[in-house]
N, C-alpha and C positions, 0 to 999 in steps of 0.2 A: 462539413455541413454543421449546422448549429445544434446545440442542446436545446430541447424544447422545455420551457418552464411550465410544466403541466400542473403545478400548484404554486402556492405563494411562499415556498421555502426561501428564507432570506439569502441563502447561498446563491440562488439564481441572480438576484440583484447585485450582490457583491461581485460575482464574476462578470456581470455586464459592465460594471464600473471599471473593472480591470481590462476591459477590451475583448473579453471572450464573447463569441457570437451566441447569444442566448435569445430565443424567440418565444413569445407567448403562443399558446395553442392556436389562436385565431389568425396568427401570421405565419404559422408553419407552412412550409412549401407544399403545394398540392400537385406538383409535377410528379412524374413517374420515378420517384426516389423511395427506396426501401426505408422503412423505419426499423431501427434496432432498439430493443428494450433490454437494458442492462441493469441488473440489480446490484445494490451496494449494501452488503451486510456490514453495518458499521458497529463494531464492538469496542471502539475506543472509549476511554473514560470521558466524563462530562467536559472537562476543560479542552479536550482535543476533538470533541465531537464535530463541531462546525468546521474546524480547520481541516479535518480529514475529509469531510464532504467536499470542500473546495479543492483539495489536492487531487482527488480522484476524478471529480467532475471536470476539472480543468484539463487533465490529461486526456480524458475521453473526448471532450469538446474540441480539443485542438488536434485530434488524432487523424481523422480520415475524411476525405471529401465525398464519400460515396453514400452517406446515409444521414438521416436525421436521428438524433439520439434522445431517447427517453430514459433517464436514469432514475431508478426507483430505490430510494434508501429505505432500509428496514433494520431492525435490531432484534436482540433477544431479550425478552422480559425478565430473564433470570439475572441480567447484569444490574448491579446496584446503581441507581441514579438518584440525583438530587431533585429538588422540586422543579427548578428551571429546565433542566435537561429532560425530565419526564414530560413536562408540558410541551417542550419542543418536539419530542418524539410523537406524542399523542396527536399534535396538530399537523405535523408535516410528513411523518413517516407512514409507510404501508405496514401492515402486519404480514407475517410470514404466510398466513392463510390467504390474504389477498394476492400475494406474489404467486402462490401455487395456483390459485384460481385463474389468474390472468396470464401466467407463463412468462418466461424470460428467454431471450436469445443467449445471454451471457451473464455471468455473475462475478463480482469482485467481493472477496471476503477480507476484511482488514485484520490487523493485529489487535491485541488487547493487552492491558496491564493486569498481570496476575501475581499472586504471592506464591513463591516457590516454583520448582521446576516441574512438578507433577501436574499434568493437564486433566487427567481422568478424574481427579477429585474436585475440580472446579465446578461451581453450581451450573455453569452454562454448558458443561460438556455434553450431556445427552441432547439438549436442544440443538447444539451445533452439529452433532452427528446426524441428527434428523435432516438438517439443511444440506449437509454434504451428501447424504444418501439420495435425497431428492434431486440435487443438482447433477449427480452422476448419471441419473436415468433420464433427466428432462432438460438439461441445459447443454448447449453445444460446447461451451468451454467455461471453466471456472478458474479465475486468477486468484491465487492465495498469497497473502502478504504476511511475512514474518510468523507470528504465532499461529495463524491459520495454516501455514505451511507445516509447522510442527504438529498441529492437530491431525492433518490429513496423513502425514507420514506415520504417525503413531496408530491412527485408527485403521487406515486401509493397508498399510505396508508393514506394520509391526516394528517400526523404528522409533524409539523414544529419544527425545532430545536429551542432551547431556549438559549439565551446568559447566560454564566455561569462565571461571574467574581468571583475570579480571574481566569486567564488562567489555564486550566488543562495541566500541563507541567512537565513531569518527567517520571520515570519508576515506575510502580505500580504493586503490587501483585494482581493476579486474581485467581479465582477458578472456576472449572467446575460446572455448575448447571444441565447439562444433560450429564452424563458420557457415555450414550449408543449410542449417535449419531455417525455414522461412520466417520464424519469429525474429531472427537477428539479421534478416536481409538488409543490406545497405546501412548497417550500424558500424560504429567504430569497433575495431578489433580489440582496442584497449580503451577503457573508460572507467570513470569513478562511480561509486555508489555509496551513499550513507548507510551505516549500520548502527543499530542501537538495541543490543540484546545481551542477556546474561547466559543464554543457552544456545546450543548449536546442534545441527544435524550435520555430521561429517560427510566428506566425499565418499568414504567407504560405505557409510549407511545408504547414501543415495544409490551407489552402485549395487549394493546387496539387494535393494528394493527393485532393481531393474529399471530405474528411472534414467531419463536422458539429461545429463548435465550439459548445459550450454555455456555457462560462464562461471568462473571462480576466481579466487584471489588468495592471498596469504591468510586471510581470516575465514576462508571457507567458500562453500558454494553459494552463489547468489541466485542464479537462474537455472531452472530445470523444468522438465515436463514429465507427465505420465508416460508409460511405455508407448502409447499410441502417438505421442508427440504433441497432443493438443488438448485432450479432455480436461486435464488439470495442468495449469501453469503455476510454477512455484517461484516466489521471491523470498529470499532470506534477508535481503536488505530492504531499504526504503527509498526506491527511486522517485516515489511521489513526493518526497519531502520538499518543502519550501527552502529557500536559501537560509532563512532564520530558524528553521525548526530545531536544529541542534543547539543553537544559542538559547532558545527558550527552554530546552531540556536542561542545559547547563545552569541557567538562572534558577530553575526550579530546584535543582540539587543544592545550589548555594544557599537558597532560602531554607531548605530543609536542615542544613547544617546550622544556620544561624538561629533557627527556632528550636534546636536541640533534638530534631527528629532523626538526624543522621550523625553518627559519631565522627565521621571523617569529612574533611573538605574535599570536594570533587576534583579529580585530576583534569587537566586540559583535555578537551576532545581532540582525538588524533587527527592530524592533517587538516585542520579546520581554521584555527586562529592564526593570524599573522603574528610576527614577533612583536609588533607594536601592540596588537590586541593582548598578547600575553603580558606585556609590561603593564598595561592598564589593569588587567585582571589581578596581577600580583599586588599592585597598589590597593586595589579594591579589597583584597583579602585582608590586608593590614587594617583597613578601616573597619571591616566586619568584625575582626577579632577584638579590636579596641572597643567597639560598640557593645559586643557581647560581654566583655569583661566589665565594662562600666554600667551595663544595663541601660544604655542610651538607645535612642531610636536608630535603626539601621540606616545607613546611607543609601541613596537611590542607586539602583543597579545601572551601570553605564551603557545601556542598550544603544543609544544613539551613536556613541563613539565607536562601538564595536561593529555595528552593521556596515559601516563604510568599508571595512576591510574584508568582508566576507565575499567569497566567490562561489558561484554555482557551477560546478564542473560535471554535473550528471544529468541535467535536464534534457539536453539534446538526445542523448541515447535513450532516456526514459520515453520521450515522445516517439522515437523511432520504434521501439519495441511495442509500445501500446498501439501505435498506428498499424503495425504489422498484425498484431493480435486482433484488433477490430476488423481489419480487412479480411483476415482469414475467417472470423466469425461470420462476416457478411457472405463470403463465398460459400461456406458450408451450410448456411441457413437459407441461402437463396441461389443455389447452384444452377437452377434452370436458366438464370441470366448470366452465369459466369463461365459457361463452356467457352473454350476447351480447357478450363481449369482441371476438371476431372470428369470423365464420362460416367464413371461409377465410383461411388464412395464405399470404401472398405471400412466398416466400423472399427476394425482393429488397426487401421492405418489410414485415417481420414485425410492426411496430407500427402499420401503417396510417397512417404519417405523410403519405404522398402524398394521402390522402383528407381530410386535415384542412384 
């Protein structure tokens, strides 16, 4: 079913142009179909704010045929914003107070860019904890992405993330370690996930916290849940990424090097560029170094040449997991229509995993 464009957020029109089913409120279906209200706590920096909206809205909108989706973006005022991003938030985003007043069925918390590995010293730490506490008591399920996963693991489970140089940056093959959990029903048992992080919560830390690990790889755990199997869902990777997301990150790091903001030229993103792409990028580095040495204008980054060779090997599995997540949220929030899913809901075992 469609996402309902309940305000004039530009992302709605952008998704409509991409072919995503987006309806204005006056055309929302009036048949006996449940509405699901999903919050998006978007903590990403200004340049990634709108892209992150699109990525998660798209996954939700394509996920499940059983409900109409109202996605409510909000952010934390303690995150530093420029003039344009501040205006965007003020015009199109809800406040956390509005979210609390109106309630949510589910919540997605994005990652964020921070300086250093310590989260508890970040200016948004206490406001984020307030959101997490509220969600624990009032939201059926909260999906945490990357830094949000690290924050919940530290705050609720006493597991602090650990710096992991070099950066885990690329597309990595994962495998299911719990094939019977309903979140991974009918998904590939092996699949790719993009990662982009300097820090890590290890498998041992997930196990110590008593969490349920569902998928992992050579670069660590990607998918896990809280002990009850659903109240919190944890991503350490970025299955929401667009095909070009890592390319944009790579370009940003090249520009930082060229402007003297980073001392080292970035390495290739793992398992992402083709050999032809790498050849193009090696030639481009020569041009960049020549331009920097001569103080001439930087050459244009070869985006168009590189995009042609990029593959997306993670989207199908991302859609499957999100579809399962949305379906389970629907069942648990509207279980009177979903029998015989479960006759009684055990709050410590909402999915009935102990009975399986």
